[in-house]
C-alpha positions as CSV (number, residue, x, y, z in Angstrom):
1,M,0.0,0.0,0.0
2,R,1.1,3.6,-0.6
3,F,0.6,6.6,1.6
4,D,1.6,10.3,1.4
5,A,2.0,13.2,3.8
6,N,3.9,16.5,4.0
7,A,4.6,19.4,6.3
8,D,6.8,22.5,6.2
9,G,8.5,21.7,3.0
10,V,9.2,18.0,3.8
11,S,7.2,15.2,2.3
12,V,7.1,11.4,2.8
13,H,5.9,8.8,0.4
14,A,5.5,5.4,2.2
15,I,5.3,2.0,0.5
16,S,4.3,-0.9,2.7
17,G,4.6,-4.6,2.0
18,T,4.3,-7.3,4.6
19,Y,7.5,-7.0,6.7
20,V,8.9,-3.9,5.2
21,V,7.8,-0.2,5.1
22,M,9.8,2.0,2.8
23,L,9.9,5.7,3.6
24,A,10.9,8.0,0.8
25,M,11.6,11.5,2.1
26,D,11.9,14.7,0.1
27,A,12.4,18.4,0.9
28,T,12.4,21.7,-0.8
29,K,15.8,23.3,-1.3
30,E,15.0,25.7,1.5
31,A,13.9,22.9,3.8
32,K,17.1,20.9,3.1
33,D,19.4,23.7,4.1
34,G,20.9,23.0,7.5
35,L,19.4,19.5,7.5
36,L,21.3,17.0,9.6
37,G,18.9,14.1,8.8
38,F,15.6,12.6,9.9
39,A,14.6,11.2,13.2
40,I,11.9,8.6,12.9
41,E,9.4,7.6,15.6
42,R,7.1,4.7,15.2
43,T,3.8,4.1,17.0
44,D,2.5,0.5,16.6
45,K,-1.2,0.9,17.1
46,T,-1.7,-2.9,16.8
47,E,0.6,-3.8,19.7
48,N,0.3,-0.5,21.5
49,Q,4.0,0.4,21.4
50,Q,5.8,3.6,20.7
51,Y,9.6,4.2,20.2
52,W,12.2,5.9,18.2
53,L,13.6,3.7,15.5
54,Q,17.3,2.9,15.5
55,G,20.3,3.0,13.1
56,M,24.0,2.1,13.1
57,R,25.8,5.4,12.4
58,T,26.6,8.1,14.9
59,F,28.0,11.7,15.1
60,K,31.7,11.3,15.8
61,S,31.7,14.3,18.1
62,V,28.9,12.9,20.2
63,F,29.4,9.2,20.3
64,P,32.8,8.3,18.8
65,N,33.1,4.8,20.1
66,P,29.8,2.9,20.0
67,P,30.0,-0.8,21.1
68,E,30.4,-3.4,18.4
69,G,27.1,-4.0,16.6
70,A,25.2,-1.5,18.8
71,L,22.1,0.4,17.5
72,T,21.5,4.0,18.3
73,S,18.3,6.1,18.4
74,T,17.6,8.2,15.4
75,H,16.4,10.9,17.8
76,E,20.0,11.6,18.7
77,H,21.7,10.2,15.5
78,P,19.3,10.8,12.6
79,I,19.1,9.1,9.3
80,Q,21.1,10.8,6.6
81,D,19.3,9.6,3.6
82,F,16.2,10.3,1.6
83,L,15.2,6.6,1.5
84,W,15.0,4.6,4.6
85,S,13.2,1.3,5.3
86,D,11.7,-0.2,8.5
87,F,12.7,-3.9,8.3
88,T,11.1,-4.6,11.7
89,A,7.5,-4.1,10.6
90,K,5.0,-6.9,10.9
91,P,2.2,-8.0,8.6
92,D,-1.3,-6.7,9.0
93,H,-0.3,-3.9,11.5
94,D,-1.3,-0.3,11.8
95,Y,1.6,2.1,12.3
96,V,2.0,5.8,12.6
97,Y,5.4,7.2,11.6
98,N,6.6,10.6,12.7
99,I,9.5,11.7,10.4
100,V,11.2,14.6,12.1
101,P,13.7,16.9,10.2
102,V,16.7,17.5,12.4
103,R,18.8,20.7,12.2
104,G,21.1,22.6,14.6
105,H,24.4,21.0,15.7
106,P,25.2,17.4,16.7
107,K,25.6,18.5,20.4
108,K,22.5,20.7,20.2
109,L,20.0,19.2,17.9
110,E,16.8,21.0,16.8
111,H,13.9,18.8,16.0
112,G,11.5,20.4,13.5
113,T,7.8,19.8,12.6
114,P,7.2,16.1,12.2
115,V,5.6,14.7,9.0
116,Q,3.1,12.2,10.4
117,I,2.0,9.4,8.1
118,E,-0.3,6.5,8.9
119,V,0.6,3.2,7.3
120,K,-1.0,-0.2,7.2
121,T,1.1,-3.3,6.3
122,E,-0.3,-6.0,4.1
123,N,-1.8,-9.2,5.4
124,E,0.5,-11.8,3.9
125,S,-2.1,-14.6,3.8
126,K,-5.2,-13.0,2.4
127,G,-6.2,-12.0,-1.1
128,K,-5.7,-13.4,-4.6
129,H,-1.9,-13.3,-4.2
130,A,0.1,-14.2,-1.1
131,V,3.9,-13.7,-1.1
132,Y,6.4,-15.0,1.4
133,F,10.1,-14.2,1.5
134,N,12.4,-15.9,4.0
135,R,15.0,-13.9,5.8
136,G,17.9,-14.7,3.5
137,V,20.6,-13.1,5.7
138,I,22.3,-15.6,8.0
139,G,25.4,-13.4,7.5
140,S,24.1,-10.3,9.2
141,Q,24.4,-8.1,12.2
142,A,21.0,-9.1,13.4
143,Y,21.8,-12.9,13.3
144,A,25.1,-12.1,15.1
145,R,23.3,-10.2,17.8
146,K,20.4,-12.7,18.2
147,F,22.3,-16.0,17.9
148,H,25.9,-15.1,18.4
149,N,26.9,-16.4,14.9
150,A,26.2,-20.0,15.9
151,D,25.8,-22.5,13.1
152,P,22.0,-22.9,13.1
153,Q,22.3,-26.7,12.6
154,K,24.3,-27.0,15.8
155,L,22.0,-25.1,18.1
156,K,19.8,-27.1,20.5
157,G,16.3,-26.9,21.8
158,E,14.4,-23.6,22.0
159,E,17.4,-21.7,20.7
160,K,17.5,-23.8,17.5
161,T,13.7,-23.4,17.1
162,A,14.0,-19.7,17.5
163,A,16.8,-19.4,14.9
164,Y,15.0,-21.5,12.3
165,T,11.8,-19.5,12.9
166,W,13.7,-16.3,12.5
167,L,15.3,-17.5,9.3
168,S,12.1,-18.9,7.8
169,R,10.2,-15.6,8.5
170,G,7.0,-17.4,7.6
171,L,8.1,-19.1,4.4
172,Y,8.1,-22.6,5.8
173,E,4.9,-22.0,7.7
174,A,3.2,-20.8,4.6
175,M,4.4,-23.8,2.5
176,R,3.3,-26.2,5.3
177,D,-0.1,-24.5,5.6
178,F,-0.7,-24.6,1.9
179,V,-0.2,-28.4,2.0
180,R,-2.3,-28.7,5.1
181,Q,-5.3,-27.3,3.2
182,A,-5.7,-30.9,1.7
183,N,-7.2,-32.1,5.0
184,G,-10.2,-34.1,3.8
185,P,-11.6,-36.1,0.9
186,R,-12.8,-33.1,-1.1
187,F,-9.2,-31.8,-1.5
188,G,-6.2,-32.9,-3.5
189,L,-2.6,-31.9,-4.3
190,R,-0.6,-32.0,-7.5
191,A,3.1,-31.2,-7.0
192,A,6.1,-30.9,-9.4
193,V,9.4,-30.8,-7.4
194,Y,13.1,-30.6,-8.1
195,E,15.1,-30.8,-4.9
196,F,12.9,-32.6,-2.3
197,D,14.6,-33.7,0.8
198,Y,13.4,-31.6,3.8
199,E,11.6,-34.2,5.9
200,P,9.1,-32.0,7.8
201,I,7.5,-30.9,4.5
202,I,7.6,-34.4,3.0
203,Q,5.9,-35.6,6.1
204,E,3.2,-33.0,5.5
205,F,2.6,-34.4,2.1
206,G,2.4,-37.9,3.6
207,D,-0.1,-36.7,6.2
208,A,-2.2,-35.0,3.5
209,L,-2.3,-38.2,1.5
210,K,-3.7,-40.0,4.6
211,K,-6.4,-37.4,4.9
212,C,-7.5,-36.7,1.3
213,H,-6.2,-39.8,-0.5
214,N,-5.5,-37.6,-3.5
215,V,-1.8,-36.5,-3.6
216,K,0.3,-36.9,-6.7
217,I,3.9,-35.8,-7.1
218,V,6.2,-35.6,-10.1
219,Y,9.8,-35.5,-8.9
220,D,13.0,-34.9,-10.8
221,A,14.8,-38.2,-11.3
222,R,16.8,-37.3,-14.4
223,V,20.4,-38.7,-14.1
224,K,23.1,-38.2,-16.7
225,D,25.0,-41.3,-17.8
226,G,28.5,-41.6,-16.5
227,T,30.5,-42.0,-13.3
228,D,31.8,-38.5,-12.9
229,K,31.2,-36.5,-9.7
230,N,28.2,-34.7,-11.0
231,A,26.5,-37.9,-12.2
232,L,27.2,-39.6,-8.9
233,Q,25.7,-36.7,-7.0
234,M,22.6,-36.8,-9.1
235,K,22.2,-40.5,-8.5
236,Q,22.6,-40.0,-4.8
237,R,20.0,-37.1,-4.7
238,V,17.4,-39.2,-6.6
239,A,18.0,-42.2,-4.4
240,N,17.5,-40.0,-1.3
241,V,14.3,-38.6,-2.6
242,K,13.0,-42.2,-3.3
243,K,14.0,-43.2,0.2
244,L,12.1,-40.3,1.8
245,L,9.0,-40.9,-0.4
246,K,8.9,-44.5,0.8
247,K,9.4,-43.4,4.5
248,Y,6.4,-41.2,4.4
249,G,4.1,-43.4,2.4
250,L,4.3,-41.5,-0.9
251,T,5.2,-44.4,-3.1
252,G,3.2,-46.1,-5.8
253,K,2.6,-45.2,-9.5
254,D,-0.5,-43.2,-8.6
255,V,1.3,-41.1,-6.1
256,A,4.9,-40.5,-7.1
257,T,6.1,-40.2,-10.7
258,P,9.8,-39.9,-11.5
259,R,10.7,-37.5,-14.3
260,T,13.4,-39.4,-16.2
261,E,13.1,-38.6,-19.9
262,S,15.7,-36.3,-21.5
263,P,18.3,-36.8,-18.7
264,N,20.6,-34.0,-19.9
265,Y,18.1,-31.4,-18.6
266,I,16.5,-30.8,-15.2
267,A,12.9,-30.9,-13.9
268,H,13.3,-27.6,-12.0
269,N,9.7,-26.9,-11.0
270,K,8.7,-26.1,-7.4
271,F,5.0,-25.8,-7.5
272,I,1.9,-27.3,-5.9
273,V,-1.7,-27.2,-7.2
274,L,-4.5,-27.3,-4.7
275,L,-7.7,-29.1,-5.8
276,E,-11.1,-28.7,-4.3
277,N,-13.9,-31.1,-5.5
278,N,-11.4,-32.1,-8.3
279,K,-11.1,-28.5,-9.5
280,P,-7.9,-26.5,-9.3
281,V,-8.3,-23.5,-7.0
282,A,-4.9,-22.3,-6.1
283,V,-1.2,-22.8,-6.8
284,W,2.0,-22.4,-4.7
285,T,5.0,-21.5,-6.8
286,G,8.2,-19.4,-6.7
287,S,11.9,-20.1,-6.3
288,T,11.9,-22.2,-3.1
289,N,13.1,-25.8,-3.3
290,F,11.7,-28.2,-0.7
291,T,15.0,-28.3,1.2
292,E,16.5,-26.9,4.4
293,S,18.7,-24.7,2.3
294,G,15.9,-23.3,0.2
295,I,13.6,-22.6,3.1
296,Y,16.0,-21.3,5.7
297,G,19.3,-20.4,4.0
298,Q,19.6,-18.7,0.6
299,S,17.0,-16.0,-0.2
300,N,13.8,-17.4,-1.7
301,V,10.2,-16.6,-2.3
302,G,7.0,-18.5,-2.2
303,H,4.1,-17.1,-4.2
304,V,0.5,-18.3,-3.9
305,V,-2.1,-17.4,-6.5
306,R,-5.7,-18.1,-5.6
307,D,-7.2,-18.0,-9.1
308,E,-9.0,-20.8,-10.8
309,A,-7.8,-20.0,-14.3
310,V,-4.2,-19.7,-13.2
311,A,-4.4,-22.9,-11.1
312,A,-6.0,-24.7,-14.1
313,A,-3.1,-23.7,-16.3
314,Y,-0.7,-25.1,-13.8
315,L,-2.7,-28.3,-13.5
316,E,-2.7,-28.8,-17.3
317,Y,1.0,-28.3,-17.3
318,W,1.5,-30.7,-14.5
319,E,-0.5,-33.3,-16.4
320,R,1.7,-32.8,-19.4
321,V,4.9,-33.2,-17.3
322,Q,3.5,-36.3,-15.5
323,K,3.5,-38.2,-18.8
324,D,7.3,-37.8,-18.7
325,P,7.6,-36.6,-22.3
326,A,10.8,-35.9,-24.1
327,V,11.9,-32.3,-24.3
328,P,10.9,-31.7,-28.0
329,D,7.4,-33.1,-27.3
330,L,6.9,-31.0,-24.2
331,R,8.1,-27.9,-26.0
332,K,5.5,-28.3,-28.7
333,E,2.7,-29.0,-26.1
334,N,3.7,-26.0,-24.0
335,M,3.7,-23.6,-27.0
336,E,0.3,-24.8,-28.1
337,A,-1.2,-24.3,-24.7
338,D,0.7,-21.2,-23.7
339,P,2.0,-19.1,-26.6
340,D,4.8,-16.6,-26.1
341,L,3.9,-13.1,-25.0
342,V,4.3,-10.6,-27.8
343,G,5.0,-6.9,-27.4
344,F,5.1,-4.8,-24.4
345,P,3.4,-4.3,-22.0
346,P,2.0,-7.8,-21.4
347,P,-1.7,-8.4,-20.8
348,A,-3.1,-7.1,-17.6
349,G,-3.5,-9.7,-14.8
350,V,-1.5,-12.9,-14.5
351,S,0.1,-14.7,-17.4
352,P,1.7,-18.1,-16.5
353,I,4.7,-19.2,-18.7
354,F,5.8,-22.8,-18.8
355,S,9.0,-24.3,-20.1
356,P,10.6,-25.9,-22.1
357,R,9.7,-23.8,-25.1
358,N,10.6,-23.4,-28.7
359,K,12.1,-20.3,-30.3
360,N,9.8,-18.5,-32.7
361,A,10.2,-17.9,-36.5
362,E,12.6,-15.0,-35.7
363,K,14.8,-17.4,-33.6
364,E,13.7,-15.6,-30.4
365,S,12.3,-17.0,-27.2
366,M,10.6,-15.9,-24.1
367,L,14.0,-15.0,-22.8
368,D,14.3,-12.4,-25.5
369,W,10.9,-11.0,-24.4
370,Y,12.2,-10.8,-20.8
371,G,15.3,-8.9,-22.0
372,S,13.4,-6.5,-24.2
373,S,10.9,-5.9,-21.3
374,M,13.8,-5.0,-19.0
375,G,14.7,-2.3,-21.5
376,E,11.2,-0.9,-21.4
377,A,11.5,0.3,-17.8
378,K,11.2,4.1,-17.5
379,S,11.9,4.7,-13.8
380,V,13.2,1.7,-11.8
381,M,14.0,-1.9,-12.6
382,C,15.0,-4.6,-10.1
383,F,16.5,-7.9,-11.1
384,T,17.8,-11.0,-9.2
385,A,20.0,-13.8,-10.6
386,A,21.8,-16.7,-9.0
387,F,24.0,-17.8,-11.8
388,G,25.2,-14.7,-13.6
389,V,23.5,-12.5,-16.2
390,N,22.4,-13.8,-19.6
391,K,23.5,-12.0,-22.7
392,V,20.0,-10.8,-23.5
393,F,20.0,-8.7,-20.3
394,L,23.7,-7.6,-20.8
395,E,22.7,-6.1,-24.1
396,V,20.3,-3.8,-22.2
397,L,22.5,-3.2,-19.2
398,S,25.7,-2.5,-21.0
399,G,24.3,0.0,-23.5
400,K,25.8,3.5,-23.7
401,P,24.6,5.6,-20.7
402,K,21.8,8.0,-21.5
403,T,20.2,10.8,-19.5
404,T,16.9,8.9,-19.8
405,D,18.1,5.6,-18.4
406,D,16.1,4.1,-15.6
407,L,17.7,3.1,-12.3
408,R,18.7,-0.6,-12.6
409,Y,19.1,-2.4,-9.3
410,L,20.7,-5.8,-9.5
411,F,21.1,-8.4,-6.8
412,L,23.4,-11.2,-7.9
413,E,24.7,-14.3,-6.2
414,K,27.9,-13.6,-8.1
415,W,29.1,-11.9,-11.3
416,G,29.3,-15.2,-13.2
417,V,29.8,-19.0,-12.9
418,S,33.4,-18.8,-14.0
419,K,36.2,-16.2,-13.5
420,Q,36.2,-15.3,-17.1
421,Q,32.5,-14.8,-17.3
422,A,32.4,-12.9,-14.0
423,A,35.1,-10.5,-15.2
424,A,33.3,-9.9,-18.5
425,T,29.9,-9.4,-16.9
426,Q,31.3,-7.0,-14.3
427,A,33.1,-5.0,-16.9
428,A,30.0,-4.7,-19.1
429,I,27.6,-3.8,-16.3
430,E,29.9,-1.2,-14.7
431,K,30.0,0.7,-18.0
432,N,26.7,2.3,-17.1
433,P,26.4,4.0,-13.6
434,S,22.7,3.5,-13.7
435,N,23.4,-0.2,-13.0
436,Q,23.5,-0.4,-9.2
437,V,24.7,-3.9,-8.2
438,A,24.8,-5.9,-5.0
439,I,26.8,-9.1,-4.8
440,G,26.2,-11.7,-2.1
441,G,28.6,-11.7,0.8
442,Y,29.1,-11.2,4.5
443,L,31.5,-9.3,6.8
444,Q,34.4,-11.6,7.4
445,G,37.3,-10.9,9.7
446,D,39.8,-10.3,6.8
447,V,37.6,-7.5,5.4
448,L,36.9,-5.7,8.7
449,H,39.6,-3.1,8.3
450,K,40.3,-0.7,11.1
451,Y,37.5,1.7,10.3
452,L,35.0,-1.2,10.6
453,E,36.3,-3.7,13.0
454,D,35.4,-1.8,16.2
455,R,31.9,-1.0,15.0
456,W,30.6,-4.0,13.1
457,A,30.4,-7.5,14.4
458,K,31.9,-10.3,12.4
459,E,29.3,-12.3,10.5
460,R,29.1,-16.0,9.6
461,S,28.7,-17.8,6.3
462,N,25.4,-19.5,5.3
463,S,26.2,-23.1,6.5
464,L,22.8,-24.4,5.3
465,S,23.6,-23.9,1.6
466,K,26.4,-25.1,-0.6
467,N,26.3,-24.0,-4.2
468,V,24.0,-20.9,-3.8
469,R,24.4,-19.2,-0.5
470,F,22.9,-15.7,-0.9
471,T,20.1,-15.5,-3.5
472,H,18.2,-18.2,-5.3
473,T,15.4,-16.0,-6.4
474,K,14.5,-15.4,-10.0
475,Y,12.4,-12.2,-10.4
476,M,12.3,-8.9,-12.2
477,L,10.3,-5.8,-11.4
478,I,9.6,-3.2,-14.1
479,D,8.6,0.2,-12.9
480,P,7.4,-1.1,-9.5
481,L,6.8,2.4,-8.2
482,G,4.3,3.3,-10.8
483,D,0.6,2.7,-11.2
484,D,1.1,-0.2,-13.7
485,P,4.0,-2.3,-12.4
486,I,5.1,-5.6,-13.8
487,V,6.4,-8.5,-11.6
488,I,8.0,-11.5,-13.3
489,S,8.7,-14.3,-10.8
490,G,9.1,-18.1,-10.7
491,S,11.5,-21.0,-10.9
492,A,13.4,-20.2,-14.1
493,N,16.9,-18.7,-13.8
494,F,16.5,-16.2,-16.8
495,S,18.8,-18.4,-18.9
496,D,18.7,-20.3,-22.2
497,A,18.4,-23.6,-20.5
498,S,15.6,-22.5,-18.2
499,T,13.6,-21.3,-21.2
500,L,14.4,-23.9,-23.9
501,S,15.3,-27.1,-22.1
502,N,14.3,-27.4,-18.4
503,D,10.9,-27.9,-16.8
504,E,10.2,-24.5,-15.4
505,N,7.3,-22.0,-14.6
506,M,7.1,-18.3,-14.4
507,L,4.4,-15.8,-13.5
508,V,4.1,-12.4,-15.3
509,V,1.9,-10.1,-13.2
510,R,0.9,-6.7,-14.6
511,G,-1.0,-3.9,-12.8
512,D,-1.0,-5.3,-9.2
513,T,0.5,-2.6,-7.1
514,R,0.0,-4.6,-3.9
515,I,2.3,-7.4,-5.2
516,A,4.8,-5.0,-6.6
517,D,5.0,-3.2,-3.3
518,I,5.7,-6.5,-1.4
519,Y,8.4,-7.6,-3.9
520,L,10.0,-4.1,-4.0
521,G,10.2,-3.8,-0.3
522,E,11.8,-7.3,0.0
523,F,14.1,-6.6,-2.9
524,M,15.4,-3.3,-1.4
525,R,15.8,-5.0,2.0
526,L,18.2,-7.6,0.5
527,W,19.8,-5.2,-2.0
528,Q,20.7,-2.7,0.7
529,H,22.0,-5.4,3.0
530,Y,24.3,-7.0,0.3
531,R,25.2,-3.7,-1.4
532,F,27.1,-2.6,1.7
533,R,28.8,-5.9,2.1
534,S,29.8,-6.2,-1.6
535,I,31.4,-2.7,-1.4
536,V,33.2,-3.6,1.8
537,N,34.4,-6.9,0.5
538,A,35.7,-5.3,-2.8
539,N,37.0,-2.0,-1.6
540,A,37.5,-1.8,2.2
541,D,40.5,0.3,3.2
542,E,41.2,2.9,5.8
543,S,40.3,5.8,3.6
544,G,36.6,5.4,4.1
545,N,33.8,4.4,1.7
546,E,32.6,5.5,-1.8
547,D,30.9,8.7,-0.6
548,G,34.1,10.2,0.8
549,Y,33.3,10.2,4.5
550,E,34.0,7.7,7.2
551,P,31.3,5.0,7.2
552,N,31.2,4.8,11.0
553,Y,30.0,8.4,11.3
554,L,27.3,10.8,10.3
555,S,28.2,14.1,8.6
556,E,28.1,16.9,11.1
557,N,26.5,19.4,8.7
558,D,24.2,19.4,5.7
559,S,26.9,18.4,3.2
560,W,25.5,14.9,3.1
561,T,22.5,16.3,1.1
562,R,24.7,17.7,-1.7
563,D,24.5,14.7,-4.2
564,F,20.8,14.3,-3.5
565,Y,20.2,17.7,-5.1
566,K,22.8,17.5,-7.9
567,T,20.9,16.9,-11.1
568,G,21.7,13.6,-12.8
569,T,23.5,11.9,-9.9
570,I,22.3,8.5,-8.8
571,K,21.3,9.9,-5.4
572,Y,19.3,12.7,-7.1
573,R,17.5,10.3,-9.4
574,R,16.8,7.9,-6.5
575,R,15.4,10.7,-4.3
576,V,13.1,11.9,-7.1
577,A,12.0,8.4,-8.3
578,F,11.1,7.0,-4.9
579,A,9.6,10.1,-3.4
580,V,6.9,10.3,-6.0
581,G,6.9,6.9,-7.5
582,G,8.7,7.9,-10.7
583,P,9.4,8.2,-13.5
584,W,11.9,10.9,-13.3
585,P,12.0,13.9,-14.0
586,R,9.6,14.5,-11.2
587,R,6.0,13.7,-11.6
588,T,3.9,15.6,-9.0
589,R,1.9,13.3,-6.8
590,H,1.7,15.4,-3.6
591,A,2.8,18.7,-2.2
592,T,6.5,18.2,-2.5
593,A,9.1,20.6,-3.8
594,G,12.8,20.2,-4.1
595,R,12.9,21.4,-7.6
């Protein structure tokens, strides 16, 4: 949801999701003079609480040596940014935020007229769409404070339960509860799964079968010929899945179907269709494998669509896959049932896309449509990738910088799957300053140089995941701040293989600002978290950070605002885009100046 308020030359545009509230501030040039930042007070009307929100940075002249990992009140040490997010919000809550401009001097602050804005967060479980993101940040200051950087697998009792609940952040509970809807004879489940070894969720499928007697699963059992390490690992993974299916009573031809045809490719789906009275009524999809790593470790999303037409499309696709067809046959069937999207923008509403697919007469595929759609963004584009950036997107991102370029925010697991590819991708993307990239990482001891080591706690690696430790999501947001946003999300890694060869599914959702707001808030939460760490990991030295001031400390005058008001800079464009929802140059939505 989106909310606006203003007072005395300062305005706030709030965007609420489920667990994130983004606050985009703006100020007239007169109001920003002498501005030391913003103090933010939150009143939680749902839980009857009121307090000043906290940050990490301090005024050096006031608090030069804060304890490691300590948080400080924004009332004394304000936020020096025009975009700030509350990551401690809870779903379906009513909040009142007082955003207070702070002037004066660090040792004698003057708090101005607050901008009061009432915000309600989304209920994550109700509505046509329900979206669930896990925490995705084992390597974080919050995990270090709460669980002392312990390996979550080695914790015991209540502490282990608390750590896993914190890491899940509702993702496992939502997955479990979706399966539990099949609690009687009028319900059924149809699942297509790739990695499938987390016993608690497999047990839930077994329990559902006992209650509804109508559970069917297609699982990836494709194994390449050979005796190399990869082939042996695949064989072991499939053997383990079969063992668990047997353990929880999910065996038999009518219950579990192995996907074996075309073994050079993977059955990469992760969806469940809910049936009621033998009719499809809802689908669970997204990027989350049914594994401990997928649910609690790397960043993932689960997306529920309660729409009979969408669920029916998924059921028809599941029925095609259950027959275990060869890739060429399934490509043809998918294209007949689900033609490529043509042109931009896509149709309003929800368009499911199923793979594998053929290229068209122009030798283009849906991947080319995704790439061209990325290039259609006018204000802001957000993109995640776990295995590098495909060439169709690089063509958009590496183009010659233009004054009309949108802001492109990328959250990548890594630059590429090989050193050569990583170097080439990084060089191409960094040609254009509009590309703002965050790479997965955490604060290790060897990067905590002197200016960081006394302030930031060391963080731990994600011990739950092996090949992909930071982001496993596959989604793109096109102009999410506008009135007609586009969200593309699912199981496919935005690659040639995921489009042309593997079993995959994607959702293209146009015009749903609620879904865009949830995805955007979660994207920026993760992007901001990993952006800082990727900069530290790449460039940390005693000279300070990219902005030219010591990262431990706040600026003691209004010089921090300079780049936010310098036309054409990234900070200027971000201030303008987020404060009014874009596109930039400014589009007036409420009584805001700064022009």
